[in-house]
C-alpha positions in Angstrom: -131.9 -31.0 -43.3 -129.3 -28.3 -43.8 -129.8 -28.6 -47.5 -133.5 -27.9 -47.2 -132.8 -24.9 -45.1 -130.4 -23.5 -47.6 -132.9 -23.9 -50.4 -135.6 -22.2 -48.4 -133.3 -19.2 -47.7 -132.3 -19.0 -51.4 -136.0 -18.9 -52.5 -136.8 -16.3 -49.9 -133.9 -14.1 -51.1 -135.0 -14.5 -54.7 -138.6 -13.6 -54.0 -137.6 -10.7 -51.9 -135.3 -9.4 -54.7 -138.0 -9.8 -57.3 -140.5 -8.1 -55.1 -138.1 -5.2 -54.6 -137.1 -5.0 -58.3 -140.6 -5.6 -59.7 -142.2 -2.2 -59.0 -139.1 -0.2 -59.9 -138.7 -2.1 -63.1 -142.3 -1.5 -64.0 -141.9 2.2 -63.3 -138.8 2.3 -65.6 -140.7 0.5 -68.3 -143.6 2.9 -68.0 -141.3 5.9 -68.3 -139.4 4.4 -71.2 -142.6 3.6 -73.1 -144.0 7.1 -72.4 -140.8 8.6 -73.8 -141.0 6.4 -76.8 -144.6 7.4 -77.4 -143.7 11.1 -77.1 -140.8 10.8 -79.4 -142.9 8.9 -81.9 -145.6 11.6 -81.8 -143.0 14.4 -82.3 -141.1 12.6 -85.1 -144.4 11.7 -86.9 -145.4 15.4 -87.0 -141.9 16.6 -87.9 -141.6 14.0 -90.7 -144.9 15.0 -92.2 -144.1 18.7 -92.0 -140.6 18.2 -93.5 -142.0 16.1 -96.4 -144.7 18.7 -97.0 -142.2 21.6 -97.1 -139.9 19.6 -99.4 -142.9 19.1 -101.8 -143.8 22.8 -101.6 -140.2 23.9 -102.4 -140.1 21.4 -105.3 -143.2 23.1 -106.7 -141.7 26.5 -106.1 -138.6 25.5 -108.0 -140.6 24.2 -110.9 -142.7 27.4 -110.9 -139.7 29.7 -110.9 -137.9 27.7 -113.6 -141.0 27.9 -115.7 -141.2 31.7 -115.4 -137.5 31.9 -116.1 -138.0 30.0 -119.4 -141.0 32.0 -120.5 -139.2 35.3 -119.8 -136.0 34.2 -121.6 -138.1 33.3 -124.7 -139.6 36.8 -124.6 -136.2 38.4 -124.0 -134.7 36.6 -127.0 -137.6 37.7 -129.2 -137.1 41.3 -128.2 -133.3 41.2 -128.6 -133.7 39.7 -132.0 -136.2 42.3 -133.1 -134.1 45.0 -131.6 -131.0 43.8 -133.4 -132.9 43.6 -136.7 -134.2 47.1 -136.2 -130.7 48.4 -135.4 -129.3 46.6 -138.4 -132.0 48.1 -140.6 -131.3 51.6 -139.3 -127.5 51.3 -139.8 -128.0 49.9 -143.3 -130.4 52.7 -144.2 -128.0 55.2 -142.7 -125.1 53.9 -144.8 -127.3 54.2 -147.9 -128.1 57.8 -146.8 -124.4 58.6 -146.7 -123.9 57.3 -150.2 -126.9 59.3 -151.5 -125.6 62.4 -149.6 -122.1 62.0 -151.0 -123.5 61.7 -154.5 -125.6 64.8 -154.1 -128.9 63.0 -154.4 -130.7 65.1 -151.8 -134.2 63.8 -152.5 -133.0 60.2 -152.2 -131.1 61.0 -149.0 -134.3 62.6 -147.6 -136.2 59.4 -148.5 -133.8 57.2 -146.6 -133.9 59.7 -143.7 -137.7 59.3 -143.4 -137.2 55.5 -143.1 -135.2 55.8 -139.9 -136.9 54.5 -136.8 -138.1 57.1 -134.3 -135.3 56.2 -131.9 -132.6 56.4 -134.6 -134.0 59.7 -136.0 -133.5 61.3 -132.6 -129.9 60.2 -132.5 -129.4 61.1 -136.2 -130.6 64.7 -135.5 -128.2 65.0 -132.6 -125.4 63.6 -134.7 -126.1 66.0 -137.6 -126.0 68.9 -135.0 -122.4 68.0 -134.4 -121.5 68.7 -138.0 -119.9 65.3 -138.4 -118.8 65.8 -142.0 -116.3 68.4 -140.9 -115.9 67.6 -137.2 -113.4 64.8 -136.7 -114.4 64.4 -133.0 -118.0 63.5 -133.9 -119.0 59.8 -133.4 -118.9 57.5 -136.4 -122.6 57.5 -136.7 -126.0 58.0 -134.9 -125.9 54.5 -133.4 -122.9 55.6 -131.3 -124.7 58.6 -129.9 -126.0 58.5 -126.3 -129.3 59.7 -127.6 -129.8 56.4 -129.5 -131.9 54.0 -127.4 -133.2 50.8 -128.9 -136.2 50.1 -126.6 -136.5 46.5 -127.7 -132.9 45.7 -126.9 -133.1 47.6 -123.6 -136.3 45.7 -122.6 -134.7 42.4 -123.7 -131.7 43.0 -121.4 -134.0 43.9 -118.5 -136.0 40.7 -119.1 -132.8 38.7 -119.1 -131.8 40.2 -115.8 -135.2 39.3 -114.4 -134.8 35.7 -115.8 -131.4 35.4 -114.1 -133.0 36.5 -110.8 -135.8 33.9 -111.1 -133.3 31.2 -112.0 -131.3 32.0 -108.9 -134.4 31.9 -106.8 -135.3 28.5 -108.4 -131.9 27.2 -107.5 -132.3 28.4 -103.9 -135.7 26.7 -103.8 -134.1 23.4 -105.0 -131.5 23.7 -102.2 -134.3 24.2 -99.6 -136.1 21.1 -100.9 -132.9 19.1 -100.6 -132.4 20.3 -97.0 -135.9 19.3 -96.1 -135.4 15.9 -97.7 -132.2 15.4 -95.9 -133.9 16.2 -92.6 -136.7 13.8 -93.5 -134.1 11.0 -93.9 -132.8 11.9 -90.4 -136.3 11.7 -89.0 -136.8 8.3 -90.7 -133.6 7.2 -88.9 -135.3 8.3 -85.6 -138.3 6.2 -86.4 -136.1 3.2 -87.1 -134.3 3.6 -83.8 -137.5 3.9 -81.9 -138.8 0.7 -83.4 -135.5 -1.0 -82.7 -135.5 0.1 -79.0 -138.8 -1.7 -78.4 -137.1 -5.0 -79.4 -134.7 -4.8 -76.4 -135.7 -6.0 -72.9 -132.7 -4.5 -71.1 -133.6 -1.0 -69.8 -130.1 0.4 -70.3 -130.0 -0.6 -73.9 -133.4 0.9 -74.6 -132.5 4.1 -72.8 -129.2 4.3 -74.8 -131.1 3.9 -78.1 -133.7 6.5 -76.9 -130.9 9.0 -76.2 -129.5 8.6 -79.6 -132.9 8.9 -81.2 -133.8 11.9 -79.1 -130.5 13.7 -80.2 -131.2 13.1 -83.8 -134.8 14.2 -83.4 -133.7 17.4 -81.7 -131.3 18.1 -84.5 -134.0 17.5 -87.1 -136.5 19.7 -85.3 -134.1 22.6 -84.9 -133.1 22.3 -88.5 -136.8 22.5 -89.6 -137.4 25.5 -87.4 -134.3 27.2 -89.0 -135.3 26.5 -92.6 -137.4 29.0 -94.6 -141.0 27.9 -95.0 -143.7 28.2 -97.7 
């Protein structure tokens, strides 16, 4: 008889505990599931945006590197043409000196007419210094400040522009890598959210959610701080 009484008391206590714990447990589960759903929604949008930006920055990098290559080719062409023109002017000038030294005035005038317009301006300024008797005169017209080879100047400008584009392309590549790294972090959040649903203990699920939420917050803040296209 006492044994039956003890069994009835134990059953009653168990049922009372379950009745008390049942509603609160269900509320916790609902809250946890709601948080998981919210985190899933945020991480899905953040992951899509991060991947989209990584692709955009990859495209920007390719575009900038393509422009850099095209401009460098044009710059090399201009520098080559400018160098050839300068070499021709200097060679013609040396021949002019030989003709002038030999008293062949007509031949010297012929070579003078073959100077490029830019070299002719410097040549006239050089002659005005009386270089044949003035030891302080520059060695030749190509050393005069008046001499400007437009092809070389333009080639140097294009090289500077190409360097700028290359630097921008490298920065775009860095931005792409940053977005990719953030996408990996967000993928970790997805994994943790999927993992948390496998646990039945509320404390464990909450712990996993806290870790996932922290990583998600870090990823979202990083995305907001990064430049966008």
